[in-house]
C-alpha positions as CSV (number, residue, x, y, z in Angstrom):
1,M,-23.7,54.5,-65.0
2,V,-22.3,58.0,-65.6
3,L,-23.7,59.3,-62.3
4,I,-22.1,56.3,-60.4
5,E,-18.8,56.9,-62.2
6,A,-18.8,60.6,-61.4
7,M,-19.5,59.8,-57.7
8,A,-16.7,57.3,-57.6
9,A,-14.3,59.8,-59.1
10,G,-15.3,62.4,-56.5
11,V,-17.2,64.7,-58.8
12,P,-20.3,66.4,-57.2
13,V,-23.4,65.5,-59.2
14,V,-26.1,67.8,-60.5
15,A,-28.8,65.9,-62.5
16,T,-32.4,66.0,-63.5
17,N,-35.0,64.5,-61.4
18,A,-36.0,61.8,-63.8
19,P,-36.7,58.0,-63.4
20,G,-33.5,56.1,-63.1
21,I,-31.5,59.1,-62.0
22,R,-33.4,59.5,-58.8
23,D,-32.7,55.8,-58.1
24,V,-29.0,56.9,-57.7
25,V,-29.2,60.5,-56.6
26,Q,-30.8,61.5,-53.4
27,H,-31.4,65.3,-53.5
28,E,-29.2,67.3,-51.1
29,E,-27.5,64.1,-49.9
30,N,-25.3,62.8,-52.6
31,G,-26.2,65.2,-55.3
32,L,-28.7,67.9,-56.4
33,L,-31.7,67.1,-58.5
34,V,-33.4,69.7,-60.6
35,P,-36.7,69.5,-62.5
36,V,-36.4,68.0,-66.1
37,G,-36.2,70.8,-68.7
38,D,-35.8,73.6,-66.1
39,V,-32.6,75.3,-67.4
40,D,-32.7,78.0,-64.7
41,A,-32.8,75.4,-61.9
42,L,-29.9,73.7,-63.4
43,R,-27.9,76.8,-63.6
44,Q,-28.7,77.7,-60.0
45,A,-27.8,74.2,-58.8
46,I,-24.4,74.3,-60.6
47,K,-23.7,77.8,-59.2
48,R,-24.6,76.5,-55.7
49,V,-22.1,73.6,-55.9
50,V,-19.4,75.8,-57.3
51,G,-19.8,78.5,-54.8
52,D,-20.4,76.4,-51.6
53,A,-17.4,74.5,-50.6
54,A,-19.2,72.8,-47.6
55,L,-22.0,71.6,-49.9
56,R,-19.6,70.4,-52.5
57,A,-17.5,68.4,-50.0
58,R,-20.7,66.9,-48.4
59,L,-22.0,65.8,-51.8
60,I,-18.7,64.3,-52.8
61,E,-18.3,62.4,-49.5
62,N,-21.8,61.1,-49.6
63,G,-21.4,60.2,-53.3
64,L,-18.4,58.2,-52.5
65,R,-20.2,56.4,-49.7
66,T,-23.2,55.7,-52.0
67,V,-20.8,54.0,-54.4
68,R,-19.1,51.9,-51.8
69,E,-22.4,50.9,-50.2
70,R,-24.4,50.2,-53.3
71,Y,-22.3,49.7,-56.4
72,T,-19.0,47.9,-55.7
73,W,-18.5,44.5,-57.0
74,E,-18.7,43.1,-53.5
75,V,-22.3,44.4,-53.3
76,V,-23.4,43.9,-56.9
77,L,-22.0,40.5,-57.7
78,P,-24.1,38.6,-55.1
79,R,-27.3,40.3,-56.4
80,Y,-26.3,39.2,-60.0
81,R,-25.7,35.6,-58.7
82,E,-29.0,35.5,-57.0
83,L,-30.9,37.0,-60.0
84,L,-29.3,34.5,-62.4
85,S,-29.9,31.4,-60.3
86,L,-33.7,32.0,-60.5
């Protein structure tokens, strides 16, 4: 949920490439993924986002699009209704 909330707030996402996270974040599209436990890769990804305005803007724009397309109530509520009616 934190990643979705960050995207919705217009915050560029840098996260570890772990199950669940990679279901939300697509590397280089709506965020950056780094290997789990790789502190240097995390540091480099953060520096990249901070130092590259075009990358930062693209990640923010695509993150907002991801939230609108996959996580708004208009999208999620029908899925819940379908699931609960099984």
